[in-house]
N, C-alpha and C positions, 0 to 999 in steps of 0.2 A: 645778711642781706639776701636779696632774692636770687633765684637761679641756682640753688643748691640742693633742691630736694632730690631724694631718691625715691621713685615710685615703685611700688610692688604690686603685681597682679595676683589674683588668686592661685595661679599655677606656679608662683614663685619667681617668675621673670622680672628682672629689675631694670629700670631705665633712670639714668641720671640726667637731670635737667641741665641744659646748657644756656648760656647768655643768648639773648634773641637779637640778631644783627639788624636793628631797626633801619639804619641807614642803607645797608646792603639791599635789604628787601624793598625799602622804599615805603614811607609812611602811607601813602595813598593805597599801595597794595596790601599793606598790613592791615589797615582799617577795613578794607573791603573783605578780606579773607576772614578776619576775626568777626566781623559783623555776621557773615554767613554761618561760621561755627556756632556762635551763641544763639543765633536765630534758629538754627536746626535743633540744637539742645532744647530750646523753649518748645518746639513742635514736639520733639520725642517725649519731653516731660508731660505735655498735655495729653498725648497719646496714652502714656502709661498711667497717669495719675488723675486724668480727667479735668485738669486745670493747668494753665500755663505757668512756667516757672517765674517769669517776670510780669506777665499780664499785658504789657505794652511794649512792643519791640522797639518803639521810638526810644525807649530808655537806653537801648543798646546803641542805636545809630547816632544819638545826640551825645553820646559819652557820659550821660548822667549817672549811669549805674556803676561806673568805674571808679576805683580809688587809687591813691597814690600817684605816681608819674603816669600811670595808664590814662588817668582822667585827661590829662592834656594831649597825650599821644593820639587818643581817639577823639578829641574835640575837633568837630568839623569846621569851627571857626578859625582854627589855627592853620597856617599855611604849612604843607608838608615839609618844604625845604627849611623853614624856620625850625621845626620840631627836630628834623634830622641833625642840624648843627648842634642843638642843645642836648639831644638824647640819641646818640648814635647807636646805642645798644640798651637793652632792658634786661633786668635780672628775671622778672616775672610779669604776669599780667593779673592785676587785682580787680575783681569783679564782685559786687555785692549780691547777695541772695537774701530773701527773708528768712529769719531764723526758723520760721515754722515749716520751711521747705527743705531744710538741711538734710534730714534723714532721708526723705524721698529722693533728693538729688543724688545722694550716695548710693541708693539702691539702683537708680537708673544708670549711673556710671559703671557699676559693676557689670551690668548686662552688656555694656558697650566694649569690654575688653576684647582685644585682639581683632575688633572689627573696624573697617573703613566706613564709618558711619556717614561720611561726606567725602566726595572726591579729594584725596590728598590729605585726609585727616584721620588719624587714629588715636584712640584713648589708650594710654600706656600705664594707667593705674595711679594710685595716690599713696601717700604714707600713712594713711589711716587703715587699720586692718579690720575694723568692724564698726557698726553703727555707734556702739556705746562708747567709742573712742574718738568720736569727731571733734570734740572741743568746739571752738568758735570759727574754725575754717577747715576746708578740705584742700590740702596742698596736693596738687595733681600734675601730671605731665601729658601733654599731647603732642604726637608727631604731626607736624604741619608742613606741607610742601607749599612754599611760596614760589612758584615758578621753578627755577633750577635750585633754590635754596631750600634745604631741609632743616627745620628747627625743632629741637626737642624742648618745647616751650613749657615753662612752669606756669600753670594757672592756679591761683588761689581764689577759691570761692569762699568769700567772707560772710559769715552769718551776721546779719544786722537787723536793727528794728526797722520795719517799714510802716509807713503812714499813707493811707490812700493809695496804696498799690506802688509807692515809691520809697526809696531809702529816706529815712528821716534826716532832718537837717543836721543833727548831731552825728549820725552815722557818717554823713559825707564830710563834715567838718573835721571830726576827730581823726580821720584817716586821709586828710587831703594833702596835696602836693601841687603847688602852683607853678605854672610856666614862668611867671615873674621871678620867683626864687631860683628856679632852674637855671634860667638865663644867666644869673649871677653866680652860679656854682654852689647854691646851697641846697642840700638835700632836706627832704620833709622831716627827718629827725630833729633838725635844728629848730623848726617851728614848733614841734610838740614839746621839746625840752625847754624852749623859751616859755612857752605857755605855762608849763609846770613850774618853772622858776619864778615867773612874775606873779602868778596866782598866789604862790606861797610867800615870796619875798615882799611882794607889794601889799600883803595884808598882815605883815608883822606887828604885833603889839608888844611893848616893853613895860606896861604898867599893869601887869596881871600876875596872878599866881595860878598854877594849875593843880587842882586837887586830883588825888588818885581816884580810879573808878570806884574803889570800895569806900571812899569817904562819905561821911554822913555829917550834917550840922553839928552833931554833938561829938564827932570823932573825925576831926580833920587831919588828913596826911597829904603832903605835897609831893609831886613829882620832882625828882632831882636829876641833875646832870653833872657828872664828874664830882659828885659830892655836894653840889650846891643846889639850893632850891630853884627850880626852873621859873624864870620870870619873863621869859620871851617866848612867843609861840606864834606860828602862822595861822591866822583865823580861817583861811581858805585852804582847801585841798583839791587837787586836780587829778582825775582819773580818765585816761583815754577811753576806757569802756563805759564809764558811767556818767561823767560829767564833772561838775564843779559843786563842792558841798561846803556849807558852813560847818567848820569842825568843832566849835566849842559853844557852850551856852553858859549863862550865869549860874553859879551854885546859889541855891536859895535856902534860906534859914527856915526854922519851923513855922514862921509866920508868912512864908512864901515871899520874903524880901531878899533882894541881892545881898550877898555877904562880901565883906571887905576885911582886909588885914593890913595893918601898917600903911593904909592909904591906897593899897592896890585891890582891884577887884578879883574875887576868886572865881575861876572858870573851871568847867568840867567838860571833858571831850565827849561829843555825842557819838555813840557807837555807829559804825558804819552801816549796820543793818537797820538803824533807825533814822539815818540821814536822808535828807531831801536833797537829791542830786538835781541841779539845775543843768538842763540841756539846750534851752533856748538861747540863742546867741545874745539877744537883747538883755536877758536876765544876767548872763555871765558878764557881759560888758559892764553892766551897772555895778555888779559886785566888784569888779576889778578896778574900774576907773571912777566909781561914784558919780556917774552921769546918769540922771533920771530918764533923759530922752535923748539916746544916742542918735546921731544922724546916719542916714543910709550909708554914706561914703565911709564913715568910721567902721561900721559893721563889716563892710567889704574889706577893710584894711586888715581885720583880724584873721583873714584866711591865710595871710603870708607872713613869713618871717620878717621880710623888709617892712611890711605895713605894721606889724606889732611894735617894732622899734620905733617907728614914727608916732604911734599912739602913746607910747611911753614917754617919748620926748615932749609931747604935748600936754600930757594929763597927769604924769607921775612926778612925785617929789624926788629930788636928788637922793634923799636918804633911802627911799623905797627902790629907786634905780640901782643904788650901790647894793642894797640887800638882794636884789634880783641878780646882779652881778655875781655875788659871792655864791648864790645857789646855783646859778647857770654854769659857772666854772666847774663846781663840784659835781654837777650831773654829768659833765663830760669826763672829768679826771679825778673825782673824789674817791674817798674810801669810807667804809662804814655803812650807814643806813642808806645814804644817797650815792653808793659807789657807781662810778662811771660804767655804763655798759660797753662791752667790747663789740664794735660794729663789724669788723672784719676779721674773720677767723684766721688766726696764725699770720695776720698781716698788719703789724702795728703801724707801718708807714702810711697805709691806706687809712687806717683809723685816725691817725693824726691829721691827715689832709681833710678828712670829712669834718672834723671837729674844729681844727684851728682856724680855718677860713671864716666860718660864721662867727666864731667867737671874737676874732680880731675886728671883724665888721662892727659887732656889737659895741666893743670898746671904743673903737673910733667914733661911732655915731653918738654914743651917750657920754663920751668923756669920762668913762670909768677907768678905774685902775686895772692894768692887766695882771690878772692872778695865774695866768697859765703857766709861767715859768716856774712857780713854786710848786706846781702840781705835776707837770708832764714827766719830769725825770723819774719820779718815784713811781708814777702810774705805769710807765712803759718798761721799767725794770721787772715788773712782775706780769707783764701782758701774757695771756695764755694760761696763766696759773691763778686766776682770780679765785679766791676762796680756798686756796691750798695753804 
């Protein structure tokens, strides 16, 4: 989770990020200072590279360019006291930049090392040692004075696709965190894992056979699982980075007609590099819920964990909800391909708290079977030693 990066400057000096005491600082003060910080970076970027970092600083003051819980902390439409109750501290500050600006921003930040480029603000480095190791984000640390409070704040500059000078809809959605969920104690990871679970579980087919990639109409071979021919597969797959794709297509014979065996259609997986990833919410909604013309209120519900469960209850069959349940539980505590990710390093109790609350809410709301008891004991016996 956020707030654990160790930043290194070119001279070797290291700074460990600390949790940001939002309530102690005060949300109003936090917003004001961070708007100043990012606005100044925008000016410095333009001075160095001839163009602004964000183009329109209203993207900063409106909260539009922020991701994760930072998006609602910085949302001027939310009352500071309400936010402080829900989010008394933050692990990091997530802000999006255009992928095309990533290398240039890194070059600018290096020039700011050891400097107080704004009163009470110093750049303390990042965990990236060179431009060619940036990846999809720059995890940095800033020393920021909020009055009497000094914070070594982790700032994650996340490379994202921009459209029309703003983060694309998918860039915002795929890393979103809503105040609605946070009020109920649910972290953004629950929303993303539920999306992954329902995209897969809700699109399962049991009337098919999956041909191997090397199969031809004259030499058919089928995928197997535990020695049995695979006859169940999830037609859709979800990627936080790329979107939702249709994973399989019909296997065609030499006359370009769909092939069948024992009454089951033969499918072949579409390679990821040839897949068409859907990133428009309307298209994704249609794929998941088979509704051709979604209402605007339903599209808004997709942004939150609570909202997604409401949509499932209205539009998904009981069978597909139960398949989603199996996949959701395994994404939290499973083993193998969909092994549950450890969310809190060396802290299984916190990991369980983050996962169990949303899972139990899901079970209660959908009337699904609680599968957690069969998974939790085994999962936490090996916590901290995954893959060993």
